[in-house]
KERO-989205 format. One record per residue: residue number from 1; residue in three letters; x, y, z of N, C-alpha, C, O in turn. Coordinates in Angstrom, 1 decimal. Example, Ala and Ser with C-alpha at 12.3 -4.5 7.8 and 13.67 -1.06 7.14 Angstrom:
BEGIN
SITE    i   aa      nu      nv      nw     cau     cav     caw      cu      cv      cw      ou      ov      ow
SITE    1  Ala    13.2    -5.7     7.8    12.3    -4.5     7.8    13.2    -3.3     7.8    14.2    -3.3     8.5
SITE    2  Ser    12.8    -2.2     7.1    13.7    -1.1     7.1    12.9     0.0     7.9    13.4     1.1     8.0
This chain:
BEGIN
SITE    i   aa      nu      nv      nw     cau     cav     caw      cu      cv      cw      ou      ov      ow
SITE    1  Met   -25.4   -11.1    16.0   -24.4   -10.5    16.0   -25.0    -9.0    17.0   -26.1    -8.6    17.3
SITE    2  Asp   -23.6    -8.4    17.2   -22.9    -7.5    17.9   -23.0    -6.7    16.9   -22.6    -7.0    15.8
SITE    3  Leu   -24.0    -4.9    17.0   -23.9    -3.9    16.2   -22.5    -3.5    15.7   -22.2    -3.5    14.5
SITE    4  Ala   -21.7    -3.1    16.6   -20.6    -3.0    16.5   -19.6    -3.6    16.0   -18.4    -3.2    15.7
SITE    5  Ala   -20.2    -4.9    15.9   -19.0    -6.0    14.7   -19.3    -5.9    13.4   -18.7    -5.8    12.4
SITE    6  Phe   -20.8    -6.1    13.7   -22.0    -5.9    11.7   -21.2    -4.7    10.9   -20.8    -4.7     9.8
SITE    7  Leu   -20.9    -3.5    12.3   -20.9    -2.4    11.1   -18.9    -2.3    10.6   -18.3    -1.9     9.6
SITE    8  Leu   -18.5    -3.1    11.9   -17.1    -3.1    11.5   -16.6    -4.0    10.2   -15.8    -3.5     9.4
SITE    9  Ala   -17.5    -5.7    10.2   -17.5    -5.9     9.0   -18.2    -5.3     8.0   -17.6    -5.8     7.1
SITE   10  Thr   -19.1    -4.5     7.4   -19.2    -4.1     6.4   -18.4    -3.3     6.4   -17.8    -3.4     5.3
SITE   11  Leu   -17.9    -2.4     7.0   -16.3    -1.4     6.7   -15.3    -1.9     6.4   -14.6    -1.3     5.5
SITE   12  Val   -14.8    -3.0     6.9   -13.9    -4.0     6.0   -14.0    -4.4     4.6   -13.2    -4.4     3.6
SITE   13  Thr   -15.3    -4.6     4.7   -15.6    -4.9     3.1   -16.2    -4.5     2.3   -16.7    -5.2     1.4
SITE   14  His   -16.3    -3.1     2.6   -16.2    -1.7     1.9   -15.1    -1.3     1.1   -14.8    -1.0    -0.1
SITE   15  Val   -14.4    -1.2     2.2   -13.2    -1.0     1.6   -12.5    -2.2     1.0   -11.7    -1.7     0.2
SITE   16  Gly   -12.4    -3.4     1.0   -11.9    -4.5     0.3   -12.3    -4.5    -0.9   -11.6    -4.6    -1.8
SITE   17  Phe   -14.0    -4.4    -1.1   -14.4    -3.9    -2.3   -13.3    -3.1    -3.0   -12.5    -3.6    -3.8
SITE   18  Ala   -13.4    -1.5    -2.6   -13.3    -0.4    -3.0   -11.3    -0.6    -3.8   -10.8    -0.3    -4.8
SITE   19  Val   -11.0    -1.1    -2.7    -9.6    -1.6    -3.4    -9.6    -2.4    -4.4    -9.2    -2.1    -5.5
SITE   20  Phe   -10.1    -3.6    -4.2   -10.2    -4.6    -5.5   -10.5    -3.2    -6.8    -9.7    -2.6    -7.5
SITE   21  Val   -11.7    -3.2    -6.8   -12.3    -2.0    -7.9   -10.5    -0.8    -8.4   -10.0    -0.9    -9.5
SITE   22  Ala   -10.1    -0.3    -7.7    -8.7     0.6    -8.2    -8.5    -0.5    -8.7    -8.7    -0.6    -9.9
SITE   23  Gly    -7.8    -1.9    -7.9    -6.9    -2.6    -9.0    -6.7    -3.2    -9.8    -5.8    -3.6   -10.5
SITE   24  His    -8.1    -3.5    -9.8    -8.4    -4.0   -11.1    -8.4    -3.0   -12.2    -8.0    -3.0   -13.4
SITE   25  Ala    -8.8    -2.2   -11.6    -8.7    -0.9   -13.2    -7.1    -0.1   -13.2    -6.6     0.6   -14.0
SITE   26  Ser    -6.9    -0.6   -12.3    -4.6    -0.4   -12.8    -4.5    -2.0   -13.6    -3.8    -2.0   -14.6
SITE   27  Leu    -5.1    -2.9   -13.2    -4.1    -3.7   -14.1    -4.6    -4.1   -15.2    -3.8    -4.7   -15.9
SITE   28  Thr    -6.1    -3.8   -15.7    -6.5    -3.5   -17.0    -6.0    -2.7   -17.2    -5.2    -3.1   -18.0
SITE   29  Asp    -5.9    -1.4   -17.0    -5.6    -0.2   -18.2    -7.3     0.0   -17.9    -7.9     0.3   -18.9
SITE   30  Arg    -7.7    -0.1   -17.2    -9.3     0.7   -17.5    -9.7     1.7   -16.2    -9.6     1.4   -15.0
SITE   31  Glu   -10.2     2.9   -16.9   -10.0     4.1   -16.1   -11.5     4.0   -14.8   -12.6     3.9   -15.2
SITE   32  Ala   -11.1     3.9   -13.4   -11.9     4.0   -12.8   -12.8     4.8   -11.7   -13.4     4.6   -10.7
SITE   33  Gly   -12.4     6.2   -12.8   -13.3     7.4   -12.2   -13.6     7.2   -10.9   -12.7     6.6   -10.3
SITE   34  Asn   -14.6     7.3   -10.3   -15.5     7.4    -9.1   -16.0     6.3    -8.5   -16.8     6.2    -7.6
SITE   35  Trp   -15.4     5.2    -9.4   -16.2     3.8    -9.1   -15.2     3.1    -7.3   -15.6     2.1    -6.7
SITE   36  Pro   -14.2     3.7    -7.1   -13.8     3.4    -5.8   -14.5     4.2    -4.8   -14.9     3.8    -3.7
SITE   37  Tyr   -14.6     5.0    -5.1   -15.7     6.1    -4.0   -16.8     5.6    -3.5   -17.1     5.3    -2.4
SITE   38  Ile   -17.8     5.3    -5.2   -18.8     4.7    -4.9   -19.2     3.4    -4.9   -20.2     2.9    -5.3
SITE   39  Thr   -18.0     2.8    -4.2   -17.8     1.2    -3.9   -17.2     1.4    -2.5   -17.1     0.4    -1.7
SITE   40  Leu   -16.8     2.7    -2.0   -16.5     2.7    -0.9   -17.8     3.2    -0.1   -17.7     3.0     1.1
SITE   41  Ala   -18.7     3.7    -0.4   -19.8     4.1     0.6   -21.1     3.5    -0.3   -22.2     4.0     0.0
SITE   42  Leu   -21.1     2.7    -1.2   -22.6     1.8    -1.0   -21.9     0.7    -1.1   -23.0     0.4    -1.1
SITE   43  Gly   -21.1    -0.2    -1.2   -20.5    -1.1    -1.4   -20.6    -2.3    -2.1   -19.7    -2.5    -2.8
SITE   44  Leu   -21.7    -3.4    -2.2   -21.4    -4.0    -3.5   -22.3    -3.7    -4.7   -22.6    -4.3    -5.7
SITE   45  Ala   -22.8    -2.5    -4.1   -24.1    -1.6    -5.6   -23.0    -1.2    -6.3   -22.9    -1.6    -7.4
SITE   46  Gly   -22.1    -0.1    -5.8   -20.6     0.0    -6.1   -20.2    -0.8    -7.4   -20.5    -0.8    -8.5
SITE   47  Leu   -19.4    -1.7    -6.6   -19.1    -2.8    -7.4   -20.0    -3.7    -8.3   -19.5    -4.5    -9.0
SITE   48  Ala   -21.0    -3.5    -8.4   -21.7    -3.9    -9.8   -22.3    -3.0   -10.5   -23.4    -3.1   -11.1
SITE   49  Gly   -21.3    -1.6   -10.5   -21.7    -0.7   -11.4   -20.6    -0.1   -11.6   -20.6     1.1   -11.8
SITE   50  Tyr   -19.6    -0.7   -11.7   -18.1    -0.6   -11.9   -18.2    -1.9   -13.0   -18.1    -1.7   -14.2
SITE   51  Phe   -18.5    -2.8   -12.7   -19.0    -3.9   -13.7   -19.3    -3.5   -14.8   -18.6    -3.2   -15.7
SITE   52  Phe   -20.9    -3.6   -14.7   -21.6    -3.3   -15.5   -22.3    -2.3   -16.2   -23.1    -2.7   -17.1
SITE   53  Tyr   -22.1    -0.6   -15.7   -21.8     0.2   -16.2   -20.9     0.5   -17.1   -19.7     0.7   -17.0
SITE   54  Asp   -22.1     0.8   -18.6   -21.1     1.5   -20.3   -21.5     2.6   -20.3   -22.6     3.0   -20.8
SITE   55  Glu   -20.6     3.3   -19.7   -20.5     4.6   -21.0   -21.0     4.7   -22.0   -22.1     5.2   -22.1
SITE   56  Thr   -20.6     4.4   -22.9   -20.7     4.1   -24.3   -21.9     3.9   -25.0   -21.9     3.6   -26.2
C-alpha cells in the first residue's frame, strides 16, 4: 500500500471514530469530555478509552 493512501485512510478512520464518539455522547446524554480529541489523535485506543474508562 502506498504511504499516502495509508495515511489518508488512517486520517479518515480517526475522524470517523471521533465523530462517532461525539455523536454517541450526544445521543446518550453522556459527557464526551476530551474523548473525541483523544480519539482523533489515537484512533481505536481513544475509542476504547471512551467506552471502558469509568471516572467513578
